C-alpha positions as CSV (number, residue, x, y, z in Angstrom):
1,M,29.0,-24.2,3.2
2,P,25.5,-23.8,2.5
3,Q,23.6,-20.4,2.7
4,A,20.2,-19.9,4.0
5,Y,17.8,-17.5,3.2
6,E,14.2,-17.0,4.8
7,G,11.8,-14.4,4.3
8,H,7.7,-13.7,5.4
9,Y,5.2,-11.3,5.0
10,D,2.0,-10.7,4.7
11,L,-0.3,-9.9,1.7
12,P,-3.5,-8.2,2.2
13,H,-5.8,-10.2,-0.3
14,S,-7.7,-13.2,0.6
15,W,-6.1,-16.5,0.1
16,A,-8.4,-17.6,-2.7
17,R,-7.7,-14.2,-4.4
18,T,-3.5,-14.7,-3.6
19,A,-3.7,-18.1,-4.8
20,L,-5.1,-16.9,-8.2
21,G,-2.5,-14.3,-8.1
22,V,0.3,-16.7,-7.5
23,L,-0.8,-18.7,-10.6
24,H,-0.8,-15.4,-12.7
25,K,2.5,-14.0,-11.3
26,Y,4.9,-13.8,-14.4
27,P,4.8,-11.6,-16.3
28,N,5.7,-8.6,-14.3
29,T,7.6,-5.5,-14.1
30,H,9.1,-6.7,-11.1
31,A,10.2,-9.9,-12.6
32,T,12.3,-8.6,-15.5
33,H,14.7,-11.4,-15.1
34,V,12.2,-14.0,-16.1
35,V,12.3,-14.0,-19.6
36,S,10.3,-17.2,-20.6
37,L,7.8,-19.0,-19.1
38,D,6.7,-22.7,-20.1
39,V,4.1,-24.9,-18.7
40,I,5.1,-28.2,-18.7
41,D,2.1,-30.1,-16.7
42,Q,-1.2,-28.7,-15.4
43,Q,-3.6,-31.2,-13.6
44,L,-7.0,-30.4,-12.1
45,Q,-8.4,-32.8,-9.5
46,L,-11.0,-33.2,-6.9
47,D,-9.5,-34.3,-3.7
48,Q,-10.4,-37.7,-2.6
49,R,-7.7,-38.1,-0.2
50,P,-9.1,-39.8,3.1
51,N,-8.4,-37.1,5.4
52,G,-9.6,-34.3,2.3
53,N,-13.0,-32.7,2.2
54,G,-13.7,-32.4,-1.9
55,G,-11.9,-29.2,-2.9
56,L,-9.9,-28.6,-5.7
57,L,-6.5,-29.7,-6.0
58,V,-4.4,-27.9,-8.5
59,R,-0.8,-28.9,-10.0
60,L,1.0,-26.8,-12.4
61,E,4.5,-27.3,-13.2
62,R,6.5,-24.8,-15.4
63,I,9.8,-23.8,-16.7
64,L,11.2,-20.2,-16.2
65,G,13.9,-18.9,-18.3
66,V,16.0,-16.6,-16.1
67,R,18.5,-13.9,-17.2
68,Q,20.6,-12.8,-13.5
69,G,23.7,-10.5,-15.0
70,A,25.9,-13.0,-13.2
71,P,29.4,-11.2,-12.6
72,A,31.9,-11.9,-15.5
73,W,34.1,-14.1,-12.8
74,A,31.3,-16.6,-12.4
75,V,30.3,-16.8,-16.0
76,K,34.3,-17.7,-16.7
77,L,34.5,-19.7,-14.1
78,L,31.2,-21.9,-14.4
79,G,30.9,-21.5,-18.3
80,G,27.2,-21.5,-19.3
81,D,24.4,-19.2,-20.8
82,E,23.5,-15.9,-19.9
83,E,20.0,-17.7,-19.9
84,T,19.3,-20.4,-17.1
85,Y,16.2,-22.4,-16.4
86,V,14.5,-23.0,-13.1
87,R,11.7,-25.8,-13.0
88,E,9.0,-24.6,-10.3
89,V,6.1,-27.0,-8.7
90,V,3.0,-24.9,-8.1
91,M,0.2,-27.1,-5.4
92,V,-2.8,-25.5,-4.7
93,D,-5.1,-27.2,-2.1
94,T,-8.3,-25.2,-2.0
95,A,-10.0,-26.9,0.9
96,G,-6.8,-27.1,2.9
97,Q,-5.8,-23.2,1.8
98,I,-2.6,-23.6,1.2
99,V,-0.1,-23.2,-1.7
100,E,3.0,-24.5,-1.5
101,M,5.6,-23.8,-4.1
102,T,8.9,-25.4,-5.0
103,S,11.9,-24.3,-7.6
104,T,14.9,-25.8,-7.9
105,N,17.8,-24.3,-10.7
106,M,18.5,-26.6,-13.4
107,S,21.4,-25.3,-15.3
108,L,24.9,-25.2,-13.6
109,S,23.2,-27.1,-10.9
110,R,26.7,-29.4,-10.7
111,Y,28.2,-26.5,-9.5
112,L,25.5,-24.4,-7.1
113,L,22.2,-25.8,-6.0
114,V,19.1,-23.5,-5.4
115,K,16.3,-24.8,-3.7
116,E,13.4,-22.8,-2.7
117,Y,10.2,-23.8,-0.9
118,I,7.2,-21.1,-0.5
119,T,3.9,-21.6,1.1
120,Y,0.8,-19.1,0.9
121,T,-1.7,-19.6,4.1
122,P,-4.7,-18.0,5.2
123,T,-3.1,-15.7,8.3
124,S,-6.5,-15.7,10.5
125,E,-10.3,-17.3,10.3
126,Q,-11.8,-14.2,8.8
127,N,-9.2,-14.9,5.6
128,R,-8.7,-11.0,4.7
129,S,-4.8,-11.8,4.3
130,T,-2.3,-14.2,3.2
131,A,0.6,-14.8,5.1
132,F,3.6,-15.8,2.7
133,H,6.7,-18.1,3.9
134,Q,9.7,-18.8,2.3
135,R,12.9,-20.9,2.7
136,A,16.2,-21.4,0.2
137,R,19.1,-23.3,0.3
138,I,22.1,-22.5,-1.9
139,L,24.8,-24.8,-2.2
140,A,28.0,-24.5,-4.3
141,G,30.0,-27.6,-5.1
142,G,32.2,-29.2,-8.1
143,L,34.5,-26.2,-7.6
144,P,38.6,-26.6,-7.0
145,L,38.6,-24.4,-3.8
146,S,36.3,-23.8,-1.0
147,A,36.9,-20.3,-1.1
148,M,35.7,-20.2,-4.7
149,A,32.3,-22.2,-3.5
150,R,31.8,-19.7,-0.5
151,K,32.0,-16.9,-3.6
152,V,29.3,-18.5,-5.4
153,E,27.1,-19.2,-2.5
154,D,27.8,-15.5,-1.1
155,W,26.6,-13.8,-4.3
156,S,23.8,-16.2,-5.0
157,K,22.2,-15.3,-1.7
158,D,22.3,-12.1,-2.3
159,R,21.2,-12.3,-5.5
160,F,18.0,-14.1,-4.3
161,A,17.4,-11.8,-1.3
162,S,17.3,-9.0,-4.1
163,N,15.0,-11.3,-6.1
164,A,12.6,-11.7,-3.3
165,G,12.2,-8.4,-2.8
166,K,11.7,-7.9,-6.6
167,G,8.9,-11.3,-5.7
168,E,7.3,-9.3,-3.1
169,A,6.6,-5.9,-5.3
170,G,5.8,-8.2,-8.3
171,I,2.9,-10.5,-6.8
172,A,1.6,-7.1,-4.8
173,E,1.7,-5.1,-8.6
174,V,-0.3,-8.6,-10.0
175,L,-2.7,-8.9,-7.1
176,K,-3.8,-5.3,-7.1
177,G,-4.1,-5.7,-11.3
178,L,-6.7,-8.3,-10.7
179,W,-8.5,-7.1,-7.5
180,D,-8.5,-3.6,-8.4
181,A,-10.1,-4.1,-11.3
182,G,-13.6,-4.8,-9.3
183,V,-16.4,-7.3,-10.4
184,S,-14.3,-9.8,-12.9
185,G,-12.1,-10.5,-9.7
186,E,-15.1,-11.5,-7.6
187,L,-16.1,-13.7,-10.4
188,A,-12.8,-15.8,-10.4
189,S,-12.5,-15.5,-6.7
190,R,-15.4,-17.5,-6.1
191,H,-14.1,-20.6,-8.4
192,L,-11.7,-21.1,-5.0
193,H,-14.7,-21.2,-2.6
194,E,-13.7,-18.2,-1.0
195,K,-15.5,-18.2,2.3
């Protein structure tokens, strides 16, 4: 049976500041499980959609190398390497003030598929804080016994929840590092049309 995970919290930074922080999330001391990051595509364009209002659209696609410290039984059962890979796509819509992130595992996906969807949106008209919403679906398959699949899903959900907590601490650390610096942060923030 697939497992689901949801998380929500607010960050005490405007949406524009948070959006820039998301693009600079790695490395950080709370995400030591992320050991490599490769940008495979990045695009920046004016929003020319019929309902768009001329803001910027940013698309970033990257591959993260991750070391999760999988339990010995899982490594024995599934094989594979100590390092696994995750594809992450980040979309930033400055006019709509939304950051959307999707990620899915590339390694061992025939046994375990983890799909994650994250959004960052302003919490109010004053745009003084940003709401983080996260959903993940975890599905094990291709295993000889359903009990094994459940065990893999349960372990994966627990690990996902642990990493989600680290992710919250990590983005908070990145935002503090970017914006507690003062003037340089203010200049960068203007590039995303902060209101």
